[in-house]
FIKEPA-163616 format. One record per residue (C-alpha): residue in one letter; z, y, x. Coordinates in steps of 0.001 Angstrom, whole numbers, plus 500000, padded with zeros to 6 digits. Each point is the difference from the previous one (the first is absolute). Layout:
<recs>
AZYX;...
</recs>
This chain:
<recs>
X449368798333080290;X497575503176500260;X497696498318497186;X503093499737497688;X501325503130500396;X496570501602500058;X499658498310496298;X503249500829499045;X499224503932501201;X496483499470497851;X501903498827497065;X502228502664499878;X497085502409500041;X498392498372497430;X503021499883497627;X499933504043500661;X496421500103499673;X500950498585496754;X502375502231498706;X498632502542500713;X496802499515498051;X501784498861497161;X500237502740497712;X496524501276500555;X498742496339498658;X502200500316497450;X498580503617498640;X496669498216500837;X500305496687497520;X502073502142497281;X497645502935500341;X497211499181500725;X499081495723499998;X502083499477496828;X498022502610497636;X496759499157501971;X500179496319498787;X500957500784496808;X497226502710499239;X497721497051501251;X501847497248497209;X499502502596497413;X496709500504500623;X498887497123498880;X501669500826496152;X500212501442497299;X502973501724500759;X500647503221497489;X502624502942499106;X502157497741497896;X498708496348500708;X501876499835503969;X499121495974499486;X496472500350500328;X497847496615499520;X497687499071503066;X496162501085499220;X498776499258503224;X496821502747501048;X500025501013496963;X501176503576501017;X497847499905502358;X497207498610498221;X500646502944497696;X500176502843502681;X496650499390501031;X497817498873497098;X502075501087496549;X498191502641498454;X502846502456499369;X501791499588503062;X496809499309502780;X498549503762499785;X503547501184500550;X501014497809503046;X496038500920501502;X500539503865499079;X503555499982501724;X498010498042503045;X497463502530500549;X502635502612499696;X502503497910502331;X496769499628502305;X498786503302500072;X503513501964500769;X500860497324502729;X496979500642501789;X499903503172499841;X503765500058500845;X499835497727503362;X496927501472501094;X501322503820499670;X503529498527501629;X498697498617502728;X497434502851501079;X502565502757499815;X502991498283501164;X497849498664503254;X499252503804500535;X503407501472499736;X500225497175502631;X497615501476502490;X501697503266499432;X503143499256500567;X499427497465502960;X498928503069502025;X503090502017501217;X500213503633498401;X502537502009498683;X501361499801496788;X499003495992499991;X503359499567499747;X500281502264496934;X497060498183498035;X501414496206500240;X503245501629498574;X498031501248497791;X498267496681498981;X502592497768499547;X501152502030496425;X497356499013497913;X500759495819501013;X504033501028499780;X499958501396496428;X499960497463497173;X496964498454498554;X501810501755496957;X500127503011501015;X497177500367502156;X498173500039496731;X502359501829498255;X498841502781502425;X496365499765499081;X500834499852496708;X501152503516500573;X496990500751501925;X497244498258497473;X502161502044497065;X497117502107498113;X502401502939498839;X502628500762502992;X497819497145502701;X499463501374503416;X497085498788500185;X498035501649497040;X501814503180501785;X497986499894503261;X497100498530498178;X499278503201497704;X501350502275503186;X497286498606502327;X497706500839496407;X498976496025500216;X501462499817496414;X499564502138496985;X502671499134498144;X502556497459501077;X499347496277499420;X502053496888498427;X498825497986503217;X502517496593498977;X498574500846496410;X496462499985500875;X497974496609500237;X497520501046502997;X503650501165502071;X502694498045499329;X498970496687502825;X499986502156502025;X503274502460499393;X501387496073501289;X497595499650501969;X501007503254502463;X504060499323498840;X499322496073501831;X498236502171503258;X502911502601500024;X502643496987499756;X498649497083502520;X498073501931502920;X503145500177501835;X500687496891500209;X496517499154501228;X500266502671502440;X502703499204501469;X499321496069500719;X496808502003501383;X501720502321502210;X501852496712501419;X496754498591500645;X498179502714501499;X503221500202502562;X499247496121501259;X496708500904501191;X500059500709503843;X499135503893501136;X498389498371502925;X497643498584497524;X498922503189498526;X499909501586503332;X497178497053501806;X497936500778496678;X499628503520500643;X499462500069503559;X497260497219499037;X498535503091497871;X501025498551496715;X500171502182497350;X502595500793497508;X497968498402496352;X499200496431502652;X503673499884501449;X500855499665496600;X497782497416499067;X500446497852502890;X503555500363501082;X502163501583496649;X498431497954497828;X500048496550501552;X503437500486501560;X501258501509496843;X498631496624497927;X503776498415499634;X500741503324498329;X497298500365497893;X500621495692498494;X503445501305499357;X499326503363498569;X497228498688497329;X502535497597499075;X502752501896499060;X497999502622498949;X497939497441497670;X503606498458498379;X501077504004499566;X496709501106498486;X500333496809497743;X503369500191499172;X502305502460500774;X497738503118498166;X502398498878496331;X502452502404500942;X497135502757499927;X498538498692497164;X502660499982498271;X502122503305500109;X496535502281500695;X497282498054497483;X501256497179498366;X497072497853500614;X497872502044497276;X498640503039498976;X498617496825497930;X499068497339503108;X499266501918502779;X502790499154502307;X500542497082498758;X500232497460502746;X500733496643500064;X503307500679501044;X500747501868497090;X498108497874497714;X502511497026500852;X503006502063499184;X498283500965497153;X500125496704498764;X502915498683501444;X502359502781498983;X498351501970497086;X498347497448498005;X502617497004501413;X496866497843500422;X502119498329503208;X497486497251500759;X496342502193500282;X502143502196502040;X501561497323502453;X495936498841499671;X498463503251501311;X502930501077502841;X498643496364501006;X496013501481500080;X501196502899501690;X502211497862502812;X496660498330500766;X498051502918500411;X502467501351502217;X500275496304502274;X496222499916499825;X499736503522501341;X502494499374502628;X498131496690501275;X496783502327499866;X501576502277502627;X501859497783502190;X496415497799500460;X497491502542500213;X501358502697502127;X502099497408501975;X498461500785503533;X500066496266500881;X498576498778497398;X497286502879499944;X499061498649503722;X499735496358498740;X497387500881497186;X497829502262502835;X500726497164502081;X498724497519497052;X497294502191499448;X498704500834503662;X500160495608499986;X497868500026497288;X497174501924500944;X499665498417503133;X499889496634498545;
</recs>
């Protein structure tokens, strides 16, 4: 009797769980899974604007991207710009957000106000934040030029978004402003889980600030580091698009033409949907590679296993 009632209760709970999850599953299926599989399908066709029933061409889109003399140089240049932007963006966001989190982990007057202020950039829609930065960079009435000229750093106003030497960094600064708050709160949450007694014991043992950070804080925060690196790499490779679209539109020339902008151009400006889908798949594979790298290289258990294997190899 008890087993029957338990089984009935389990089935009722399962039905309830499925009913609760059904809207989310439908959303994922309609807006994520279907477009993803459709993109994979058309990546192997010559689907273009005006030719919705593209014929299968197998891997031609991919081989053209890597080997065609008119297509490959554009792709490789965009790939280099993407890696440059992503590398600088991820490193800067991790360093700045960790520094702010360490500051906020200390109790002081006004820390709550700083946390509220940090929420504003991330809470703003991406396009709104991009418009704000476009005004800041404006060469006629932008506040950045005004401040730099007032400080005597520059003599004349500079069109930062129109200069190929500065354009990528204008997107980079806007990106850091937008996404540092998110990583800061992840690091803050991670720091709050580290017992204060661990730091007190380290202080009693005479451990200095830097040594404590290196031997205690970093190892205990490694899961958060992994999470932040994964999220920020995805953001840096893809979610800078709204900033590009509003501030520079991939220019001047090809100075800010990242892979995300190249995919947009191929698909919606030139109507080459098959090639655009192929480039999107390549970008997704790049993200998967970096995610795997972070999860394997930075995983404490994997690192311990590799260290033990090296020790055993040395002893043989």
